[in-house]
GUBAMI-787243 format. One record per residue (C-alpha): residue in three letters; z negated, x, y negated. Coordinates in pm, whole numbers, plus 50000, padded with zeros to 5 digits. Each point is the difference from the previous one (the first is absolute). Example, Ala and Ser with C-alpha at 12.3 -4.5 7.8 and 13.67 -1.06 7.14 Angstrom:
2
ala492205123050450;ser500665013749656;
This chain:
300
met502094912050727;arg501705013950302;asp501624966250092;val501264995249643;phe501315035650004;cys501904993350327;arg501574967849863;ser500905018049680;leu501855027050174;val501764975550232;ser501484985349686;gln501385033849915;ala501495005450353;val503514990749880;asp500065033449817;pro501625023750258;arg498175029049831;leu496624987150114;val498415020550280;phe496444994650126;leu498045026050186;thr496584992150154;gly497525024750164;asp499594977950298;leu498214971249803;gly500754964149911;phe499584982850350;lys499784961549941;ala500665004249633;leu503425017749936;glu502084983650273;pro501994978949734;leu500955031949825;arg501025017150325;asp502134970750096;ala501634998449657;leu500695037649980;arg500745006250368;glu501175036850038;arg498765006849648;phe496444993850111;ile498815033350145;asn496755005550187;ala499505037449938;gly496865000950216;val496805017349927;ala501815028849821;glu499424993249619;gln501285034449886;asn503294995550181;met500274964449876;val499825010149635;ser502445028650050;val502404976750169;ala499574975749717;ala500785027349749;gly503285007650189;leu500904963249999;ala499504997249626;lys502055031349946;leu502874980950181;gly499714971749747;leu497774976350197;arg496814983749884;pro497275008750261;trp496584984450008;val497245018050203;tyr497014980650120;ser496685007650161;ile496244997549953;ala499465013849645;pro498465035050095;phe502715005350267;val502724994949739;tyr498695022349715;ala497585024850142;arg501355010250335;pro503595005649874;phe499085012949643;glu501985032050040;gln503154979650094;ile499384975449721;arg499715029949761;asn502915021050114;asp502474976550156;val499684970249782;cys498505007249659;leu501495033949932;his503424984850064;lys499164968349811;leu501054977650285;pro499494962949994;val497634996850302;val497424972149991;leu496775008350170;val498074969750103;gly496285004250079;asn498214970050154;gly496254995949949;gly499405017349669;gly496495010049915;tyr497444989950264;gly502624975250162;tyr499555011750355;gly496164995249982;val498215009050317;met502775022850116;gly498435026049768;asn500935026649758;thr503055012350190;his501524966949941;his498914995449634;ala502145008649702;leu497715009049715;glu501925027349835;asp503554989650075;tyr501514993449655;gly498005028749848;cys501625023850243;leu503414986249985;leu500144998949612;thr499805038149999;leu503615000050133;pro502954998549773;asp501814968149924;leu498004978350248;arg498924964649883;val497084980550140;phe499984962250039;val496714982150083;pro500334961650040;ala496964979549930;phe501414965150120;asp502634990050256;glu502364990149729;asp499965036349874;val501375012250328;ser502904975149972;ala500755013349648;met499615036450097;val502315001950291;pro503214993149804;leu498875025249735;leu499435026350260;met503364994350159;gln501595009349663;leu497625029349916;asp501855033049987;lys496905021250071;pro497325003350271;ala497394972950010;tyr496754991050174;leu499154963050063;arg496294994550074;leu499314967650195;gly496624983850035;leu498364966350049;ala500914976349719;asp497254979249843;arg501524972749793;pro497444976449848;ala500574963350083;gly501604980549711;cys500565029749777;thr503305006649815;ile501275036350046;pro502085013749734;ala503625009750095;tyr500225035050138;ser500165029349766;cys498515035149998;trp497224989149768;arg498614964449995;lys497144982949817;leu498304977350256;ile497404984349776;ala498855003349636;gly496415008049920;asp497925013649714;gly497985024250223;pro500965034350124;thr503575009550072;leu500385000250382;val503045015650170;val500374995650375;leu502555014450240;gly500684981250335;pro498644970250186;leu496515002849849;ala501674981549713;gly499644966750176;gly496215001250036;leu499525011949637;phe502324971749877;arg498004974350194;val496615012549863;ala501335004149639;ser501604965750008;ala496554983550033;met498675017149693;ser500314989449636;gln502505018949792;ala497245014949793;his498395017550299;arg502855006950240;pro502015033250021;asp503565001449855;leu501595004950345;trp503195020650050;leu501885007350316;leu502125031750052;ser502495001350284;glu502045031949964;leu499145036849950;pro500345023549826;thr499324979749695;gln502734996949738;ala499424989349638;leu496774979549979;pro500434964849865;glu498994996049646;ala497894969050085;leu498125022250253;leu499325026549728;asp498924973049760;ser497494987550267;ile498605034850050;arg499685005949617;arg498144966749973;ser497695003750304;gln499445037249984;his499144998050371;leu502665006550262;val499294990550367;val502265011850275;val499764986850358;glu501985013950291;glu499585004950383;his500715037649982;thr497955032249941;ala499235007849638;ala501875032550028;gly503714993949939;gly499394963049946;leu500944974849728;gly496775006949821;gln500865036049937;ile503574992049920;leu499244973149749;ser497125017849830;tyr502025031749955;gln502884980349858;leu497764981749750;ala498275032249898;ala503485017249940;met500824970749776;gly496745003549808;leu498874965350116;ala497205009150241;pro497434971149991;arg496265005149940;arg499124989550355;phe501815005450323;ser499034985450340;his501745008050320;tyr499594981450334;tyr501755017850288;ala499775007750374;arg496995021750060;gly500745009150356;tyr497314992350260;val496774995949813;ser497874991650312;gly502035021250241;leu500844967950186;tyr503394981850062;gly500534963249955;ser502404974449862;gln501945004149684;arg497434977549835;phe497155021750118;his501505031549853;arg500964983549674;ala496374987649965;glu498625034950069;ser502395013849731;gly498894974349752;leu503354982850006;glu498814964250049;pro501654980249711;ala496834979049914;ala497875032849982;ile502515016949788;val500314971949752;ala496094995749982;ser499675036249944;ile502515004949722;cys499024967949814;lys496485012149977;ile500825032849834;
């Protein structure tokens, strides 16, 4: 997604308000953006708190700053500056975290972002964008350029099934119809779930939905109909249970009086074995392998 992100921002470089700040990252990836923005591309160094405060000042002057780093360095290290300088002043700063979830694999928990959007959604007026496919990034960048509030863009590794048709970008999308449980996924895990579900008959596969923006707004009526029919809601996300989509969505449905009879939540469980490995290794330890998820929920 990072390459698509770079190309998408290059297309926005004609806007003189665009300023990009990086925490000394992007070598052999963001050079096209650096060349397009010139003096508006700022390497702030390994000083993320200062970088966010500078971005807040630029936004206060009417510019549109984007702040980029490895995900935990862009939301956890400068959390106070995001809260006090950006969100409390409702400034349109876009925080871009690369490697959401277990994206940085063997680099360990200091480089993993398992509680990022849960933490950030506690702050006022901040919106979260989680692309599942490369095409989502291309659609999100122009939206973020026009957003008049703080935002967090969580980048990961896209997994687009070969030969599949992805619906045009929107906050909520139905990826594939099925008569099984209602499955809602956030982020790139959608690709693997789409691939597995597509190989199943409609009678057995889940009704698969993709969410790409938080906090959730009004839920689609077709999604509510699916939940009423199946009475089994499944939520999949590469994030901790606390503060994640599972909690958000189940609370919202309960408040509406539409809680299903059965609820299943697949989420990042931390470090089950105490070992570090690839993103795929950590997903497997957390029970986030798409084939295992579909096999499990379709047995219930």
